[in-house]
PALUMBA-352468 format. One record per residue: z, x, y of N, C-alpha, C in turn; residue in three letters. Coordinates in pm, 1 decimal, padded with zeros to 6 digits. Atoms other than C-alpha are relative to their C-alpha. Layout:
Z;X;Y;Z;X;Y;Z;X;Y;Ala
...
END
This chain:
00036.8;00134.6;00040.4;-06532.0;04246.5;-08076.0;-00134.0;00009.5;-00072.7;Met
00122.9;-00006.2;00078.5;-06796.1;04199.0;-08338.5;-00109.6;-00081.4;00067.2;Ser
00115.4;00073.2;-00053.4;-07144.4;04075.9;-08254.1;00010.2;-00148.7;-00033.6;His
-00010.1;00140.0;00043.7;-07084.1;03756.5;-08454.1;00104.5;-00074.5;00082.4;Arg
-00106.2;00063.5;-00076.6;-06758.1;03680.6;-08269.9;-00044.0;-00022.0;00144.8;Leu
00049.4;00017.0;-00138.1;-06918.7;03740.5;-07926.4;-00101.5;-00113.2;00006.3;Arg
00101.3;00105.2;00004.6;-07209.2;03515.1;-08022.8;00066.1;-00136.9;-00010.2;Phe
-00070.6;00127.3;00017.7;-06972.4;03238.2;-08139.6;00074.1;-00039.4;00126.8;Ser
-00072.2;00029.2;-00123.6;-06760.9;03265.1;-07825.0;-00097.2;-00046.4;00107.3;Ala
00100.8;00041.2;-00097.4;-07077.2;03238.0;-07614.1;-00047.3;-00141.3;-00023.6;Gly
00041.8;00136.7;00033.1;-07182.8;02922.1;-07795.9;00107.1;-00099.1;00042.0;Ile
-00110.5;00088.9;-00036.8;-06838.5;02764.5;-07745.4;00006.4;-00017.4;00151.2;Val
-00003.9;00010.0;-00145.8;-06838.6;02847.3;-07372.8;-00117.9;-00080.9;00052.9;Leu
00116.6;00076.8;-00042.3;-07190.5;02708.7;-07333.2;00019.2;-00148.5;-00029.6;Ala
-00024.5;00139.9;00035.5;-07087.3;02391.1;-07511.8;00096.8;-00064.0;00098.9;Ala
-00095.2;00054.9;-00096.0;-06786.4;02343.1;-07281.7;-00063.9;-00017.1;00137.0;Phe
00065.8;00009.0;-00129.8;-06999.2;02409.2;-06975.7;-00091.2;-00121.3;00006.8;Ala
00092.8;00113.0;-00002.2;-07243.8;02136.8;-07077.8;00070.1;-00134.3;-00009.8;Ser
-00072.6;00126.2;00013.5;-06972.0;01874.1;-07139.3;00020.7;-00064.5;00135.8;Val
-00022.5;00054.4;-00132.1;-06877.7;01830.0;-06773.4;-00131.0;-00008.2;00075.7;Gly
00121.2;00010.6;-00079.2;-07141.1;01714.9;-06530.9;00030.7;00047.5;00141.3;Ser
-00016.3;-00042.2;-00138.2;-07195.5;01826.5;-06176.8;00053.3;-00115.7;00082.3;Ala
-00045.0;00104.9;-00091.0;-07047.4;01639.1;-05885.8;-00120.2;-00085.0;00038.9;Ala
00112.1;00086.4;-00039.4;-07256.5;01341.9;-05779.1;-00069.8;00055.0;00124.7;Pro
00076.8;-00039.8;-00117.9;-07532.7;01422.3;-05532.7;00036.4;-00093.4;00115.3;Ser
-00024.3;00085.3;-00117.0;-07512.8;01283.1;-05180.8;-00067.4;-00136.0;-00018.8;Ala
00071.7;00125.9;00025.0;-07770.5;01021.6;-05283.5;00078.8;-00087.6;-00097.3;Thr
-00077.2;00076.7;00098.8;-07566.9;00916.5;-05588.1;00128.0;-00053.8;00062.1;Ala
-00122.7;00046.4;-00065.8;-07249.1;00897.2;-05379.5;-00029.0;-00118.1;00091.2;Gln
00037.2;00112.3;-00087.4;-07426.2;00674.5;-05124.8;-00029.9;-00124.9;-00081.8;Arg
00033.4;00115.5;00083.6;-07560.7;00451.1;-05401.6;00125.1;-00063.1;-00059.7;Glu
-00122.0;00052.7;00061.4;-07221.6;00416.3;-05572.3;00085.4;-00069.5;00104.8;Ile
-00073.0;00064.1;-00109.0;-07049.2;00344.0;-05242.2;-00069.1;-00130.2;00039.5;Thr
00076.4;00120.7;-00032.2;-07327.0;00095.9;-05164.8;00020.3;-00110.8;-00101.5;Gly
-00024.7;00099.9;00104.9;-07273.7;-00078.2;-05498.7;00136.5;-00065.1;00017.4;Leu
-00134.2;00056.4;-00018.1;-06902.7;-00117.8;-05433.7;00007.5;-00084.4;00126.3;Met
00003.9;00079.9;-00122.7;-06968.5;-00240.4;-05078.7;-00074.1;-00131.1;-00023.4;Gln
00075.0;00122.3;00031.2;-07225.7;-00487.7;-05210.7;00090.2;-00100.3;-00070.7;Ala
-00093.1;00089.8;00069.2;-06961.8;-00630.3;-05443.5;00102.4;-00056.4;00097.1;Leu
-00106.9;00043.3;-00090.2;-06692.6;-00641.6;-05176.9;-00047.0;-00103.2;00101.1;Glu
00050.3;00091.3;-00103.9;-06911.8;-00824.0;-04924.4;-00081.2;-00116.4;-00056.7;Thr
00087.1;00099.3;00064.8;-07090.6;-01046.8;-05177.2;00054.4;-00142.0;00000.6;Ser
-00058.7;00132.6;00017.1;-06847.2;-01336.2;-05186.6;00006.0;-00041.3;-00146.2;Gly
-00002.5;00027.5;00144.1;-06876.3;-01313.6;-05565.5;00141.4;00021.6;-00054.3;Cys
-00124.6;-00024.7;00072.7;-06586.5;-01330.9;-05805.1;-00032.4;00092.2;-00117.1;Arg
00018.5;-00103.8;00101.5;-06536.4;-01061.3;-06066.5;00100.9;-00024.5;-00111.6;Phe
-00088.6;00026.2;00113.6;-06396.2;-01123.0;-06413.9;00020.8;00127.5;-00080.8;Gln
-00032.4;-00108.7;00092.1;-06216.1;-00858.5;-06613.1;00114.4;-00045.1;-00088.9;Arg
-00098.5;00037.9;00101.4;-06022.7;-00919.8;-06931.6;00044.4;-00145.0;00012.8;Asn
-00026.7;00143.5;-00002.1;-06048.0;-01296.5;-06888.6;00054.6;-00054.8;00129.6;Gly
-00054.4;00046.7;-00128.5;-05910.4;-01312.6;-06532.2;-00100.3;00024.3;00111.1;Ser
00091.4;-00011.5;-00114.3;-06112.8;-01375.5;-06217.8;00071.9;00063.0;00117.3;Trp
-00054.2;-00071.0;-00115.6;-06058.4;-01157.0;-05912.0;-00097.6;-00011.1;00116.1;His
00083.9;00001.8;-00119.3;-06184.5;-01172.7;-05556.9;-00068.3;00135.7;00014.2;Glu
00084.5;-00118.8;-00007.5;-06445.0;-00916.5;-05460.0;00071.5;00123.4;00056.3;Ser
-00071.6;-00115.6;-00056.3;-06213.4;-00693.7;-05249.6;00091.7;00063.2;-00104.7;Ala
-00087.0;-00051.0;00106.6;-05968.4;-00663.0;-05538.9;-00082.8;00069.1;-00108.4;Glu
00088.1;-00060.0;00100.0;-06254.2;-00591.0;-05778.5;-00049.4;00136.0;00047.0;Ala
00045.2;-00128.9;-00052.7;-06384.5;-00316.5;-05552.4;00111.0;00104.1;-00011.8;Arg
-00113.5;-00091.9;00010.1;-06039.5;-00158.3;-05541.6;00017.5;00049.1;-00144.0;Ser
-00011.7;-00035.8;00141.6;-06022.6;-00164.1;-05922.0;-00110.4;00097.6;-00039.6;His
00111.7;-00088.0;00034.9;-06368.4;-00006.9;-05956.6;00011.5;00135.3;00069.3;Leu
-00020.5;-00127.9;-00069.2;-06280.0;00258.3;-05697.6;00097.5;00087.3;-00078.4;Gln
-00096.8;-00076.9;00080.7;-05979.2;00361.9;-05908.8;-00067.6;00055.0;-00125.5;Arg
00070.8;-00047.8;00119.3;-06200.3;00383.0;-06218.0;-00097.0;00112.7;00035.5;Lys
00093.7;-00102.7;-00043.8;-06460.8;00583.7;-06027.6;00073.8;00130.2;00032.2;Tyr
-00079.8;-00119.2;-00032.0;-06195.1;00822.9;-05893.2;00044.0;00071.8;-00127.0;Asp
-00038.8;-00056.6;00129.0;-06072.6;00875.4;-06250.2;-00117.2;00077.0;-00061.7;Tyr
00118.1;-00065.0;00056.7;-06425.7;00956.1;-06368.1;-00038.0;00125.5;00078.3;Leu
00033.2;-00116.5;-00083.3;-06485.6;01191.4;-06073.9;00089.8;00118.7;-00032.4;Leu
-00094.7;-00108.7;00029.8;-06172.0;01393.8;-06150.4;-00033.5;00069.6;-00130.3;Lys
00031.9;-00055.5;00132.0;-06302.0;01447.9;-06501.4;-00148.4;00036.7;-00013.3;Arg
00143.9;-00031.5;-00001.1;-06666.1;01513.1;-06400.5;-00076.9;-00082.0;-00103.0;Asn
00063.6;00086.0;00099.5;-06778.7;01214.1;-06607.4;-00105.0;-00093.1;00057.4;Leu
00106.2;00082.5;-00056.4;-07020.8;01052.8;-06366.8;-00065.2;00073.0;00115.3;Thr
00070.1;-00062.6;-00111.7;-07288.6;01194.9;-06143.2;-00122.1;-00078.8;00044.7;Asp
00109.4;00087.0;-00044.2;-07537.3;00907.3;-06106.3;00052.4;-00143.4;00014.2;Thr
-00036.4;00141.4;-00014.1;-07522.1;00543.2;-06004.0;-00007.0;-00070.7;-00134.5;Ala
00012.2;00061.7;00132.3;-07638.5;00448.7;-06353.7;00122.5;00031.2;-00086.2;Glu
-00120.0;-00035.3;00075.6;-07346.0;00637.6;-06507.6;00120.8;-00076.5;00053.3;Gln
-00108.0;00080.1;-00056.7;-07108.6;00463.7;-06265.8;-00004.0;-00141.8;-00056.4;Phe
00012.5;00136.2;00052.2;-07244.0;00126.5;-06375.9;00042.0;-00003.9;-00146.5;Ile
-00029.1;-00000.9;00143.1;-07224.2;00216.5;-06743.4;00145.7;00032.1;-00030.8;Asp
-00133.1;-00049.8;00035.7;-06887.1;00393.5;-06740.3;00114.5;-00065.2;00075.1;Arg
-00108.8;00059.0;-00078.6;-06692.0;00204.4;-06472.3;-00018.9;-00148.3;00028.8;Ala
00021.5;00134.3;-00054.0;-06854.5;-00121.2;-06363.0;-00049.8;-00102.9;-00100.2;Ala
00058.1;00092.2;00097.9;-06976.2;-00279.7;-06686.8;00100.4;-00068.3;-00091.3;Ser
-00093.5;00054.4;00099.1;-06677.3;-00330.4;-06912.3;00138.2;00060.4;00019.2;Arg
-00137.5;-00048.8;-00003.5;-06305.1;-00288.7;-06946.5;00013.6;00121.5;-00090.3;Ser
-00024.5;-00118.3;00082.4;-06205.8;00055.2;-07066.3;00117.6;-00023.9;-00094.3;Ser
-00114.4;00032.4;00086.5;-05898.1;-00106.1;-07224.4;-00043.4;-00089.3;-00115.8;Ile
00035.7;00097.1;00104.3;-06042.0;-00404.9;-07411.2;-00144.0;00015.1;-00049.8;Ser
00141.2;-00009.9;00034.8;-06412.1;-00316.7;-07414.9;-00080.4;-00124.2;00035.4;Gly
00068.8;00124.3;-00036.8;-06493.9;-00668.3;-07291.1;-00087.1;00022.7;00123.6;Lys
00086.3;-00014.3;-00118.0;-06786.8;-00690.7;-07049.4;00061.6;-00067.9;00121.5;Pro
-00035.7;00063.9;-00126.2;-06707.5;-00760.4;-06686.9;-00107.1;-00104.3;00029.9;Tyr
00093.3;00105.9;-00039.5;-06868.8;-01074.0;-06542.4;00006.0;-00015.8;00152.1;Arg
00007.5;00026.0;-00143.5;-06979.3;-01163.7;-06189.6;-00049.2;-00143.0;00018.6;Val
00040.2;00137.1;-00034.1;-07001.2;-01517.0;-06049.4;-00015.9;-00007.2;00151.1;Ala
00030.6;00006.9;-00143.1;-07170.5;-01554.3;-05711.4;-00033.0;-00143.7;00038.4;Cys
00032.6;00135.6;-00045.0;-07205.2;-01870.9;-05503.7;-00149.2;-00029.8;-00016.5;Pro
00137.8;00044.0;00014.5;-07521.8;-02058.5;-05595.9;-00080.6;00073.6;-00105.4;Gly
00071.9;-00075.6;00103.6;-07607.9;-01827.5;-05887.6;00074.7;-00013.5;-00132.4;Ala
-00061.5;00006.0;00132.8;-07545.1;-01828.6;-06259.6;00089.7;00121.6;-00022.0;Ala
-00089.1;-00109.9;00039.0;-07257.2;-01618.3;-06390.1;-00078.7;00097.6;-00087.5;Glu
00071.5;-00100.4;00078.4;-07381.5;-01291.9;-06539.8;00087.5;00121.3;-00028.4;Gln
-00070.1;-00125.1;00028.4;-07269.0;-00964.1;-06691.3;-00004.7;00087.7;00123.8;Asp
-00007.5;-00087.6;-00117.0;-07156.9;-00719.0;-06424.7;-00104.3;00110.7;-00006.9;Ala
00100.3;-00106.8;00012.2;-07390.1;-00451.4;-06563.6;-00134.0;-00045.8;00056.6;Ala
00126.2;00055.2;-00051.0;-07690.6;-00674.4;-06488.4;00005.6;-00014.6;00150.9;Thr
-00015.9;00020.9;-00143.9;-07558.2;-00763.5;-06144.1;-00008.7;00133.6;00073.7;Trp
00001.5;-00130.3;-00066.7;-07497.5;-00398.1;-06052.9;-00137.1;00067.1;-00008.6;Phe
00135.2;-00056.2;00010.2;-07839.7;-00289.9;-06182.5;-00091.8;-00064.8;00104.5;Gln
00080.9;00069.5;-00101.1;-07999.8;-00555.2;-05959.1;00034.0;00050.8;00140.0;Gln
-00042.2;-00050.4;-00130.9;-07795.4;-00435.2;-05662.4;-00051.8;00141.4;00023.3;Gln
00049.5;-00137.4;-00011.8;-07894.3;-00074.3;-05731.3;-00148.9;-00000.1;00033.9;Leu
00143.1;00008.3;-00030.8;-08262.1;-00169.2;-05731.0;-00022.4;-00043.4;00144.2;Gln
00011.0;00043.3;-00141.3;-08214.6;-00350.1;-05397.0;00031.5;00115.7;00093.6;Arg
-00035.2;-00114.0;-00083.1;-08041.1;-00047.0;-05249.4;-00111.8;00102.5;00005.0;Leu
00108.4;-00100.2;00007.5;-08319.2;00182.8;-05364.8;-00125.4;-00048.1;00073.2;Arg
00116.6;00053.2;-00073.1;-08591.7;-00046.0;-05230.5;00024.7;00006.7;00150.7;Arg
-00033.9;-00001.8;-00143.2;-08412.3;-00069.8;-04896.2;-00003.0;00142.2;00056.0;Ala
-00001.7;-00139.7;-00044.5;-08379.8;00309.6;-04879.8;-00134.9;00067.1;-00007.6;Gly
00131.1;-00064.2;00019.7;-08742.0;00377.1;-04972.8;-00086.4;-00005.6;00124.0;Ala
END
């Protein structure tokens, strides 16, 4: 094998190795689980693709999306979970919305970021 070919093969392998991310840390797993539990116990409704869903159903949907991302090593932080699973529909691209009792309706990304900050403050 020529030097040039070995060098090129090494670059390709390095590129593939950097595409996948590591498995989420224990902290990230706790935060992501905490985010889904916060939604499920919130009493909030969750909108996706124009339809409102109760919080338990929404959690189930987000768990399926998270499991999909995990199998493909596409999320290893709570922020990536929010961005890649909990913010918008992967089919339509429309943002998810959250409506909680006594609060203004908001984008799910904002709601989950607020929940993540609460979780981190509580754990500090």
